[in-house]
N, C-alpha and C positions, 0 to 999 in steps of 0.2 A: 670565436675561431676562423685563421684566413686561410684561406685555399693553398694547396703546393703552391711555390714559387715554380717560373716555368721559362727556360731559358731562350732568349732572340737567336738568330740563327747569327753567327759568326762574334760571336764571344762576350754579347751585349751584356749590359749589368741585369740581372731574372728582375722582373716585373710582377710586385705582390697586388694580389688585388684581393680587395679587400670581400668577404663573407658578407653576404643579405641582413640584414637585423633580422631576429628572428621577436616576434613577441611574446610576451611573457605568457605562460599558459596554466589554468589554472584547474582543475577539478573536484570533482566537490567535497571537500571538510578539505585539501591541500593544496598545494603548490606542483602540483605536477599531472599533466595529463590535461584536454580538449576538453572546455566544459559541454554536454551532449543532452541533446532536448529528452526530453522522455521515451523512454518505448512506446509502444502501442498497447504492453499490458501495465506498465508502470502506470503511463496516463489515466488505464482505466481505471486503477485500483485509488488514483489522485481521485477522480469523481466520485468514484461509488462509497469513498471513504468522507467529502465534503459532504455529498448527502446525505450521507447519514449522522452525520456530525449536528446536521440541522436540523435532521426529525424529516426528510421528504423522503415521500415514494417518489416512485419511477413513472406515475400516473401527476404526480406537485411537480415534478418537472414538465414535465407534457402539457401542463395548465398552465404553468406559471411562465414556461420560453418559448410554447407554442413549437416542440419539438417531439417526433413520435417515442413514445416509451421502448416501443420494442430498437428501435436504434440507439436510442442510450443505453438499453441493455445489452447492446453489440459493446457500445465503446468499453464501459465498464466492463465488459470482458476479453475485452485485444482483440476484439471480432474484426471491427471496422476504426478507420481512424476518421474522427470528425471534418468535415468538410470547414472555411474560417466562419461559413453562417451557420452551419452546426455550432461551432465551440461559441461562439458570438451571444447564441440564444440559451446553449447551456449556463453560459455566466452568466448570463442571464436573469435566469431561474435562481440561480445559486447568490447572488446579489454581488459578484466579484466582476474585478476585470477580464477580459479572457486573455491578456499578457501573464497574467499572477499565474492561472493555469497551466503555461506552457513554461513558467521559470525553473532552471534547473535549481534542486536542492542541496543546500552546500550545511552540507554536511559533519559531523566531528567521526575522530577513527573511535574514539569511548564516551558515553551516553549514560549518566548516571540519572535516575529520577528518584525522587524523595517521596515515601509516603502522604506530604502531605500537597505533592501537587498531583495526586492520583485521581482526585472528586471532580479538581474544576476540568476532566478532561474526557470525564463519563459521557457515555451516548446511548443512545436508544435505539435497540437494532430490534424490526418485528417487539416483540412485546419483553425481550430481554434487553439487560443493560452490559457495557461494554467499556473498561476501562482498561488502558495500556500500562504494561507495568513495565516501559523502556521504550525511550524513543530511538528511532533509525540512525544506525552508523553509517558511516561512509561505503557502499561496498555491501552491505550487509545484502541479506534477503527472508529473515527471520523476523517475524515479530511474535511480543506475548500479550496476554490480555487478560484480564478478571473479569467473567463471567459468570453472572448473577443469574438466575434464570427463576422468573414467578412458577406460584404453583401451579399447576397443571396440565393435563395429558395433550393438550394439543401443542403442534413441538409454536415453542416461542422462539428459534429460529432455526430456519431453514435456505441454508444454501450452499453453491459447488462452487468451488475455484479451482487453477490447477494446481501442482505442485503435493502439500502433504500436510496435518495435519494432527495435531497432539495431545489430549484433554485427559485431566489429572481431578481427582473430587475432593474439593478441598472439605467441605461440609456438606450434610444431605445427600441427595438423591438424584440421580440424574438417570434419562435413554437417550442416547444416542443412538439413532437410525441409520446403516450405512445402507443405502441402494435396497431403503425399506427392513433388513435387517436393524433388530433390535438388540443393544445391549445395554444390558440394566448394573450401571457403576451405582459401589459405594464408595465410602470417605477412604479415600486412600488408592481406590482403583483408579486404575487407566487405559487409554483407547490409543491407538495409533494407528494411522490407514494415507491409503491415497485420494485427496479431498477432490479428485475429478468426476470421483461421484456423489448424486445427492446426499444430502446430510443433515440432517435437522434434530436439534436439541427440546428436552423438556425435560419437566419436570412432576412426575407421581407420586411424592411425598405429601407432604402436609406444612412442611416449612418450604424457604425460599432455599435451591440449590446454589454453592459455589463453585467453579472450576476456574481452572487453570488451564487456557488454550495457548499454544504455540504454533504457527502456522508460517506455511513456507510455500509462497512469496507470501511478502511481510503485509500486511491488513494497512498497518499505521503509517499516516505520515510522515 
């Protein structure tokens, strides 16, 4: 688009000034907007899920990359931004290039996951198994997973994060503790809570329990 014509003094012919060229812009999965680096919260969740998908603990990252487990925990929770050196050590521990950790994700606006795709995406978290039931979408903040709890009264999974979490039992029995308050759930029963409170999942029954979990912000990559 051209700028408005300006008339010179004395009635001279107006001069049209060409507009400055505009670089094409892209956003996650679209042709609008500008690519942006992950926010501290998004970046922290990305580090955490990459670590979990490799079956690594915070201590493992400390030993493999020479970076404090406490500092990595702060980064994963979005409480700290890594320096260039810390980013390099985290990438080394994860077996990745540092640049890969910072790449904006190009996401679709609609995502479908087939049943056959789920097993290969399964990961271990604590003694629980977690498998996504959907991939993230452009601008989305919600994720959903199938959580399988082994038999045992000790928590199979304990964590805390900003936002909220919802869980329903598909089969078996699960105990969810929110701020140490126990909620016993059986098949078809659900629990919804703000997830900044520490919460833990365990299975007091004699067979594995299977739950559908939804969380915001999203946990999956």
